[in-house]
N, C-alpha and C positions, 0 to 999 in steps of 0.2 A: 492197225495204230489209231486207238480209240478219240473218237472226236470230242468235243465240247463239253459235250453234259454227259458222257460217259463217265461214271466210276466202276474198275474192271475191279472183281474180287477172283480170287484164288478157289474159292465154296462155290457149288454151281447149281445147289440147289435152293430157286427162287424164296421161297418160304422161308426158307433159315436166314437167308440172306436180307430177306426185310426186317426179322425180328431183332438181328443182331445189328444191322446196323440202325435199325430204330432204337435200339439201347445204347448203342454209342453217343449218335449223335445227338441224342437228350444230355447226354454227359457234355458231351463235347461243348454244346450250345451255353450251358450253363457256366462252364468254365470260363469260355472264350467272353462272358459278356461281360461277366464278377471281374476276372484278370485281364482279359485283351489276349487276344491272337498269338501274338510274338513270345507273350510270358508262359501261353500253354505249352504242354509238350503232349505227345503219346503217353508218357510215363502219368502225369497227371488226370489223364482223361479213361485210361486204363482202372488206376485206382477210383475213380468215380464212378467208374462202371461197374466195377468189383469184378471183373476179368483182369486176364493178362494182356500184356503188351507183345506179345505174340498173337494172340485172337484179334486183334485190332487190326495186324497185319497180315489176317486172312481174306480181310474183308475192306481194306484201303490200303491204299501203296504208299499213302505219307496224309500229312495232315493237312494239305493243300486240298485233297479227296475231303475229309472230313467234314472242314469248313466248307467247300462247296456243296455238300451233299445235306448241309445244316440249310442254306441259301435258299436252293432250290427248291427244297420240300415248302419254304414259307410260296412260294413262288405258282407251287402246284396246288398248293392248298387255296387259295385265291382262284384259279381259274378252274379249280372243282367246284369252289361252294358258292360262288357269285353267280354262276349260270343255275345251280341248283336250286340257291332261292327265289329266282326269279321264275321258275314252273308257273304254269296255274297263274299266270298276273298279265294280264292285257295290259291295262292301260299305261303308256308310257312313262305317266308321271308315277303314278304307282310302283313302276317297276325300277324309277330312277331311286325311288327313295328307298327301296327294296336291294338294292344294288348297295347303298352307301353302308345302310343298315349291316349288310352282310359282310362288306369289306371290315368295317369296324370289328365283327364277332371274330374273322378271320384274326385280326391284331391283338384281338384282345386274349385269345385260344393259343396264341405263338407270341406274347411280348415279349419275351428274350431273346426269341429267332428275328421278331423286326429290329431291337435294337443293335443285333450282333449285325445284321445288312446294314448299317446307317457306320458301322465301326469299320468294318472288316471288309465288304466288297473290294478294298483296294488292295487289299492281301493276297488276293486269287493271281493267279496268272492269266497274263492279256487275254489268252481267248477265252476263257471262262468269265472273266468279268463284262465282256460281252453278250457272253451267254445270258449273264445275271440281266442287265438291261434292255436285251431282245424282251425276257421274261414281263418284267415290268410293262415294257412297252402292250405287250397282249393284253398286261390285266386292264391299264388307261383306256385300252380300246373297248373294254366291256363298257365301260361307265360312261365313254365318250361318243359308244351309241345309244347307251338311255338318254342321255342329255341331248346330242342330236335329233332322235324321235320326239323328244317334247318339245322344241324349238320346231319342228316341223308340224309339228299336229299342233301348234299355235297356243298350249301351256306353259311356254314359257318366251320370252321376247328373245332375239337375235342377242348372243353375245358372243364371245370370242371363247369357245368352249376347249380350245387345246389348255388354255389355262384355268381356266374354272376346274377342269377336271383334273389337273394338278392341285388346288385348294384343295377338293375333296379327297385325295391321297395323302396330302401332309396332315389333313385334320383328323385323317383316320389313325397314322403313325403315329399323330401325337399323343394318343392313349395310353402308346407304350412308353413313347420318349420323355413327355412329362406323365408319367403315371404317379407320381409323386408328389405333384400338383393338383392333378383331377379326382385321384382315386377317393379322397374325403369329402370331395362335394357333390360329386355324380355317381349313380348308375351307371351301366352300360348304357342303358334303356335312356335314360335321360341326356346323356353325351350325345346320344344319334340324336335322340328329338331337337337339340338346341343346336346341332350342326345342320339340321333340316332347314329351320328358322333362319340362322344364319345364311346360307352356301343355296337353299334352291329357293325359299318363300320372297327373298327381295327380288328375285325375275320373273316372276308369276305376271302373269297376264291377266284379265277379266277372268276369263275359261279357265285357265290354271289354277286362281282363287276356289272360283267352283267347285273346281274338282277335287282340290286340297281339301276343303270344307265337306265335301261327302265322307272323303277316306280316312277324316277324321272322324267323324259321327261312324262311319262302321268300325273303326279301331274302340273305340268305345263299347260301342256295341258287344262286342268282343271279348270286351276288361270285365 
């Protein structure tokens, strides 16, 4: 019996499975986002992907599998790209800002899938909903660790770190959810910069403000 995180495939070649599933998930994510999970059929997905219905069933058992893999991709991208963005960064405040920026950039890359996560997680079977929620919690812990390090180092005043991390998450997701209202006002870099002003800078201590000023000077020299 498969585990909640597993999607079984008739095809056993890992490279081929990865390539085909990426093609199918890309088409499905677009359709699920545009017309909803329940209104989208496997036939619609096959047509969008330019393949046969039978081929989809070589890689997925049903539509729930397709939706699940679409949502799982978002979580895996967070878990891979946020730590990668922090490599080589030692200062806790700089790490926090880099983590927020990385989160927003993943959302920008996966805008349709991010919107889909909000709309359709409830459509998954129960054990898979739990799996997706657990993945979100793991991502939140990446941000929470950065925030707690800033507080411990005296760069941010003590705050409710659990609630503040969710503000970071909602801010990042808003880039996808409210793209219609934001895209003409801000570039992605400008959006991240404004978010740090709103969600990090008000909590800085004197020590943190001095560190932030140094980071901004360093960034200007890079630019």
